[in-house]
C-alpha positions as CSV (number, residue, x, y, z in Angstrom):
1,M,0.0,0.0,0.0
2,A,1.5,3.3,-1.1
3,A,2.3,5.7,1.6
4,K,0.3,8.9,1.7
5,N,2.1,12.1,0.7
6,S,3.2,14.0,3.7
7,P,1.7,17.5,4.0
8,E,3.8,20.4,2.6
9,E,5.9,21.9,5.3
10,P,5.3,25.6,5.9
11,E,8.0,28.0,4.9
12,P,10.3,28.8,7.8
13,T,10.0,32.2,9.4
14,R,12.6,34.7,8.0
15,L,13.8,37.1,10.7
16,V,15.1,40.4,9.3
17,Y,16.4,43.5,11.1
18,P,16.1,47.0,9.6
19,V,18.9,49.5,9.9
20,Y,16.7,52.1,8.2
21,L,12.9,52.0,8.7
22,D,10.2,54.5,7.6
23,V,7.9,53.9,10.6
24,A,5.0,55.9,9.2
25,M,4.9,54.0,5.9
26,M,5.3,50.7,7.7
27,V,2.4,51.3,10.1
28,S,0.2,52.4,7.2
29,F,1.0,49.4,5.1
30,L,0.5,46.9,8.0
31,A,-2.8,48.5,9.0
32,A,-4.1,48.3,5.4
33,L,-3.1,44.6,5.0
34,R,-4.1,43.3,8.4
35,D,-7.0,45.6,9.5
36,G,-4.9,47.6,12.0
37,A,-1.6,47.5,13.7
38,E,-1.5,47.4,17.5
39,P,1.9,47.9,19.1
40,E,0.5,46.6,22.4
41,S,-2.3,44.4,23.5
42,T,-3.5,42.9,26.8
43,I,-5.0,39.5,27.4
44,T,-6.8,38.8,30.8
45,R,-7.7,35.2,31.9
46,R,-9.7,34.4,35.0
47,D,-10.2,31.0,36.5
48,Q,-12.2,29.9,39.6
49,R,-11.9,26.7,41.5
50,S,-12.8,25.2,44.9
51,S,-10.3,25.1,47.7
52,G,-10.3,23.8,51.3
53,R,-8.0,26.5,52.6
54,E,-8.1,30.2,52.7
55,R,-5.1,32.0,51.2
56,A,-4.0,35.2,49.5
57,A,-0.9,35.4,47.3
58,S,0.5,37.3,44.3
59,G,3.5,36.7,42.1
60,K,4.9,36.1,38.6
61,V,3.4,33.3,36.5
62,R,5.3,31.1,34.1
63,L,3.7,31.2,30.6
64,P,4.3,29.2,27.5
65,P,6.3,31.0,24.7
66,L,4.3,33.2,22.4
67,G,5.8,32.8,18.9
68,S,6.7,36.0,17.2
69,L,5.7,38.4,20.0
70,F,8.2,40.5,21.8
71,G,8.2,42.1,25.3
72,L,6.0,39.4,27.0
73,E,5.0,40.4,30.5
74,A,2.8,38.3,32.9
75,S,1.6,38.8,36.4
76,G,-0.9,36.9,38.6
77,K,-2.8,37.3,41.8
78,M,-4.8,34.8,43.9
79,A,-7.3,35.4,46.6
80,A,-9.5,33.2,48.7
81,N,-13.2,34.1,48.9
82,T,-15.0,31.8,51.4
83,G,-12.5,29.2,52.0
84,E,-14.0,26.9,49.4
85,E,-13.7,29.0,46.2
86,T,-10.5,30.5,44.8
87,S,-10.2,32.9,41.9
88,E,-7.1,33.4,39.7
89,E,-6.5,36.2,37.3
90,V,-3.6,36.3,34.8
91,R,-2.8,39.4,32.6
92,V,-0.4,39.1,29.6
93,V,0.9,42.3,28.0
94,R,2.2,41.8,24.4
95,Q,4.4,44.5,23.1
96,H,5.7,44.9,19.5
97,T,8.9,46.8,18.6
98,A,9.3,48.6,15.3
99,A,11.5,45.8,14.1
100,S,8.9,43.1,15.1
101,L,6.2,45.0,13.3
102,F,8.4,45.2,10.2
103,N,8.9,41.5,10.4
104,A,5.1,41.1,10.4
105,L,4.7,43.4,7.5
106,H,7.5,41.8,5.4
107,A,5.9,38.4,6.0
108,A,2.5,39.8,5.0
109,L,3.8,41.3,1.8
110,R,5.4,38.0,0.8
111,E,2.3,36.0,1.8
112,D,-0.1,38.2,-0.2
113,G,2.2,38.2,-3.3
114,L,2.7,41.9,-3.2
115,L,6.5,41.9,-3.3
116,K,8.4,41.8,-6.6
117,T,12.0,40.8,-6.5
118,V,14.5,42.8,-8.5
119,A,17.9,41.0,-8.9
120,E,19.1,42.2,-12.4
121,A,18.3,44.7,-15.1
122,A,16.0,42.2,-17.0
123,D,13.6,42.2,-14.0
124,L,12.9,45.9,-14.6
125,E,10.8,45.0,-17.7
126,T,7.9,44.0,-15.4
127,V,8.4,46.8,-12.9
128,R,6.2,49.9,-12.9
129,P,6.1,53.0,-10.7
130,G,4.0,52.2,-7.6
131,D,5.1,48.6,-7.4
132,V,6.6,47.3,-4.1
133,V,9.9,45.7,-4.8
134,E,12.7,44.1,-2.9
135,I,16.3,44.4,-4.0
136,S,19.6,43.1,-2.6
137,G,23.1,44.3,-3.4
138,D,26.2,46.2,-2.3
139,F,25.5,49.5,-0.6
140,I,27.5,52.1,-2.5
141,G,26.2,55.2,-0.7
142,N,26.5,58.7,-2.2
143,P,29.0,61.5,-2.6
144,E,28.2,63.0,0.8
145,P,31.2,61.4,2.7
146,V,33.7,62.8,0.2
147,L,32.2,66.2,0.3
148,S,31.9,66.1,4.1
149,F,35.6,65.2,4.4
150,F,36.6,68.3,2.5
151,R,34.2,70.5,4.5
152,Q,35.7,69.2,7.8
153,A,39.3,69.3,6.5
154,S,39.1,72.8,5.0
155,P,40.5,74.5,8.2
156,Y,43.5,72.1,8.2
157,F,44.3,72.8,4.6
158,E,44.6,76.5,5.5
159,L,47.2,75.6,8.2
160,V,49.5,73.7,5.8
161,R,49.1,76.1,2.9
162,E,52.3,78.0,2.0
163,P,52.3,81.6,2.9
164,S,51.4,84.0,0.2
165,E,54.3,85.4,-1.8
166,L,52.5,88.7,-2.2
167,P,51.2,89.8,1.2
168,G,49.0,92.9,0.9
169,V,49.5,93.2,-2.9
170,D,46.6,94.1,-5.1
171,L,46.4,91.5,-7.8
172,S,44.7,93.9,-10.2
173,L,47.7,96.3,-9.9
174,L,50.1,93.4,-10.4
175,R,48.3,92.5,-13.6
176,L,48.7,96.1,-14.8
177,E,52.4,96.1,-13.9
178,V,52.9,92.8,-15.8
179,S,51.2,94.3,-18.9
180,R,53.4,97.4,-18.7
181,L,56.6,95.3,-18.4
182,E,55.6,93.2,-21.4
183,A,54.9,96.2,-23.5
184,H,58.2,97.9,-22.4
185,A,60.1,94.7,-23.2
186,Q,58.6,94.6,-26.6
187,E,59.3,98.3,-27.2
188,L,63.0,97.9,-26.2
189,G,63.3,94.9,-28.4
190,E,62.0,96.8,-31.4
191,R,64.4,99.7,-30.6
192,A,67.3,97.3,-30.5
193,R,66.5,95.9,-33.9
194,Q,66.2,99.4,-35.4
195,A,69.5,100.4,-33.8
196,D,71.2,97.3,-35.2
197,R,70.0,98.3,-38.7
198,S,71.1,102.0,-38.3
199,G,74.1,103.3,-40.3
200,N,74.9,105.7,-37.5
201,P,77.7,104.1,-35.4
202,A,76.6,105.9,-32.2
203,V,73.0,104.6,-32.5
204,K,74.2,101.1,-33.6
205,S,76.5,100.9,-30.5
206,R,73.4,101.1,-28.2
207,T,72.0,97.8,-29.7
208,Q,73.5,95.6,-27.0
209,E,72.4,97.9,-24.2
210,L,68.8,97.9,-25.5
211,L,68.7,94.1,-25.8
212,E,69.9,93.8,-22.2
213,E,67.2,96.2,-21.0
214,A,64.5,94.3,-23.0
215,S,65.7,91.0,-21.5
216,E,65.5,92.4,-18.0
217,A,62.0,93.8,-18.6
218,E,60.9,90.4,-20.0
219,Q,62.3,88.5,-17.0
220,Q,60.4,90.9,-14.6
221,A,57.2,90.3,-16.6
222,A,57.7,86.5,-16.6
223,H,58.1,86.6,-12.8
224,G,55.0,88.6,-12.5
225,R,53.1,86.1,-14.7
226,E,54.2,83.3,-12.4
227,L,52.9,85.1,-9.4
228,L,49.6,85.8,-11.2
229,E,49.3,82.1,-12.2
230,G,49.9,81.0,-8.6
231,A,47.4,83.5,-7.3
232,A,44.8,82.4,-9.9
233,A,45.3,78.8,-9.0
234,R,44.9,79.7,-5.3
235,E,41.7,81.6,-6.1
236,E,40.4,78.6,-8.1
237,Q,41.2,76.2,-5.3
238,E,39.5,78.4,-2.7
239,G,36.5,78.8,-4.9
240,G,36.3,75.0,-5.3
241,M,36.6,74.5,-1.6
242,K,33.8,77.0,-1.0
243,M,31.6,75.2,-3.6
244,I,32.3,71.8,-2.0
245,T,31.5,73.1,1.4
246,Q,28.2,74.6,0.2
247,V,27.3,71.4,-1.6
248,S,28.1,69.4,1.5
249,E,25.9,71.6,3.6
250,D,23.1,71.4,1.1
251,L,23.2,67.6,1.2
252,A,23.4,67.5,5.0
253,G,20.4,69.8,5.4
254,A,18.2,68.3,2.7
255,P,15.0,66.6,4.0
256,V,15.9,63.4,2.0
257,Q,19.1,61.6,1.1
258,D,19.8,59.8,-2.2
259,T,21.8,56.6,-1.7
260,V,22.7,53.9,-4.1
261,I,22.5,50.1,-4.0
262,E,24.3,48.2,-6.8
263,A,22.7,44.8,-7.7
264,G,24.5,43.1,-10.5
265,D,24.1,45.1,-13.7
266,L,21.7,47.7,-12.3
267,Q,21.6,50.4,-9.7
268,A,18.8,51.4,-7.3
269,V,18.6,55.0,-6.0
270,L,17.0,55.0,-2.6
271,T,15.4,58.3,-1.6
272,M,15.7,58.1,2.2
273,L,14.0,60.4,4.7
274,A,16.5,62.3,6.7
275,E,14.3,61.8,9.8
276,Y,15.1,58.1,9.7
277,F,18.5,58.3,8.1
278,T,20.4,58.7,11.4
279,D,24.1,58.7,12.1
280,A,23.8,55.1,13.3
281,T,22.2,54.2,9.9
282,R,25.1,55.8,8.1
283,A,27.6,53.9,10.2
284,H,25.8,50.6,9.4
285,L,25.6,51.3,5.7
286,R,29.3,52.2,5.2
287,A,29.8,48.9,3.4
288,G,28.2,45.6,3.0
289,V,25.3,43.8,1.3
290,F,21.9,44.9,2.3
291,R,18.3,44.4,1.2
292,A,15.8,47.2,0.6
293,V,12.0,47.1,0.3
294,G,10.1,50.1,-1.1
295,K,7.8,51.7,-3.6
296,V,9.2,52.3,-7.1
297,T,8.9,56.0,-8.1
298,R,10.9,55.8,-11.4
299,V,12.4,53.3,-13.8
300,L,15.1,54.9,-15.9
301,D,14.9,54.7,-19.7
302,E,18.0,54.5,-21.9
303,D,18.5,58.3,-22.1
304,D,17.4,59.1,-18.5
305,Q,19.7,59.9,-15.6
306,I,19.6,60.9,-12.0
307,N,21.9,63.5,-10.5
308,L,22.7,62.7,-6.9
309,L,23.6,66.4,-6.4
310,R,20.2,67.6,-7.7
311,R,19.2,69.0,-4.3
312,T,22.3,71.2,-4.0
313,V,23.4,74.5,-5.5
314,L,24.7,72.4,-8.5
315,G,21.2,71.1,-9.2
316,A,20.4,73.7,-11.8
317,A,23.8,73.4,-13.5
318,Q,25.0,70.9,-16.0
319,P,25.6,67.4,-14.5
320,E,29.2,67.5,-15.7
321,L,29.9,70.4,-13.3
322,G,29.3,68.2,-10.3
323,R,31.1,65.3,-11.8
324,D,34.2,67.4,-12.5
325,L,34.1,69.0,-9.0
326,L,34.2,65.6,-7.4
327,R,36.8,64.2,-9.8
328,D,39.1,67.1,-9.2
329,A,38.7,66.9,-5.5
330,V,39.6,63.3,-5.1
331,Q,42.6,63.5,-7.5
332,E,44.6,65.5,-4.9
333,E,48.0,63.7,-4.9
334,S,48.3,63.8,-1.1
335,L,44.8,62.2,-0.6
336,R,43.5,58.7,-1.3
337,L,39.7,59.0,-1.7
338,E,37.4,56.9,-3.8
339,T,36.1,58.5,-7.0
340,Y,32.3,58.7,-7.0
341,D,30.3,59.4,-10.0
342,P,27.1,61.4,-9.0
343,I,25.4,60.7,-12.3
344,I,23.3,57.5,-12.3
345,T,22.2,56.2,-15.7
346,A,20.1,53.3,-17.0
347,P,19.7,50.5,-16.1
348,A,18.5,51.9,-12.8
349,V,15.4,52.4,-10.7
350,Q,14.5,55.0,-8.1
351,I,12.8,53.7,-4.9
352,L,11.1,55.3,-2.0
353,P,12.3,52.8,0.6
354,L,10.2,51.4,3.4
355,A,13.2,49.7,5.0
356,V,16.9,48.8,4.4
357,F,17.6,45.6,6.3
358,V,19.8,42.5,6.8
């Protein structure tokens, strides 16, 4: 006689822990899927039985484990009524944490078939804005750490910078002086050529003297040009540092932060609320493989792109300006910083994340 097929075993519980969690979105989704979301509930049980002795006692009660609930608390009390009848009351308080509620929501999304898995670019063919997706990959982050480094290090750069070679000198006046010296050297050179062609011995004898004067004037002009080039480079560097500082402050003060997860041949831009994107979250997400669940807000076409600096002063400028700013900053010979491209192109998807978790 053939043995009966054993019943299908239920899928084991998958415990996850969020390092970023949009609590408001989570509670809303869970309430919609399960007719409410109660972070705490109380169960009271009363039993009565006969007793031949009078007594009164109170104390903790040992209870059986309660599955996925967190924060179990139990207390009991007993009192004798008439010496023959005893009552017992047990109250159990069940408390959920934000992480346990997310576990419940994650399980509900999977159970109801509402969660689409995105593992590679080909999966985006069936994804539309508004879908709830789960994606796993390497957490790349955003340009903020590089920009923040320069913002914090700027005072130290001032300390190690070489003292100016032109203390108190007006650069506009120096430019005028360089122009005058160049014109004077050119004039002396022309006079030397004319003297050399002259048939007058007295005039011709001054050729060498004029050439020496022209050479001296040219040397002075060349030195002035070097000083101007150094000053221009200094001004450009200072302007770049000011721009980097402003961009870093704009990113730090923005209500949302764009971060990137790289999954195989595609990238996902997570638009994370600053309210939940804490310093602890940043520390957790420095590196590693994480999963994210959220609502799709955009699927990039071939010609689309997302500028991660769009919420800064560079947002209205050409994307290449921000890209060049970061590239020039990290190419300092004395620094070893990872180059970060702030321009995200297809294949990519933009997600409003519910949670980033492990």
